[in-house]
N, C-alpha and C positions, 0 to 999 in steps of 0.2 A: 921028633916028636912031629906028629904029622897034627896039621892045619887046615882051615878049609876056607875059603872066600865066599862072600855074603854077600849077596847086590844089595846097595843102597840108593835110596835117593834123598841127594845135601837137599833142606829144606831149608835154605836159604836160595841157592839161584835152579833148586829143580834137578838139578846133570847129575846123570846115574854116576854112582863112588861104587866100588865094596870094601870092606871090611873082611883082613887076617883073623879066624877064629884058631886062638890057640885050645883045646883041655883043658886051659889053668883059667884061663881069664873069665869063665864059664862062671854069668849068678853078675858079672862086674861089669862097673860103666867106666866105658874110654871114649879117651878125647880124641881125635880127627881131626884133621884139619882138611876139606874139599879138596879134591886132585882142581879142579875148574877156576870156582869163586877163591878160594884158601880161607873160607869164616872157619872156624871153631864148629864144629858137631859131637854133641855126648852123641854117646850109643849103648843103653842096655842092653846086656845078652842074655841070651836066656840061661835059667841054672840047668846045674847037670841032670836035674830031673826035672823038667820043666815038662812037660803038654806041649805047651805054645812052643814054637819054637821059631819066633813072630820077636826080628830085633825090632827097638823104638827109641824113633829117632828124632831128639829135637833140637835147634838148633843150640847150646850154648849163652847161656847169657836167662833162657826163657822158664 
């Protein structure tokens, strides 16, 4: 299965991070810890038919 990496900034510390996008994850929300500050991040992945390919990132719990 092919994956692609998408960059984003941590909403807690602002440091750059990457999320691996898998086709089966499209349209879902994933949780990932920041690689720098280790705080939890919620990432809304774009849907398979979405014209907007932007990741929506927020601090987990906001």
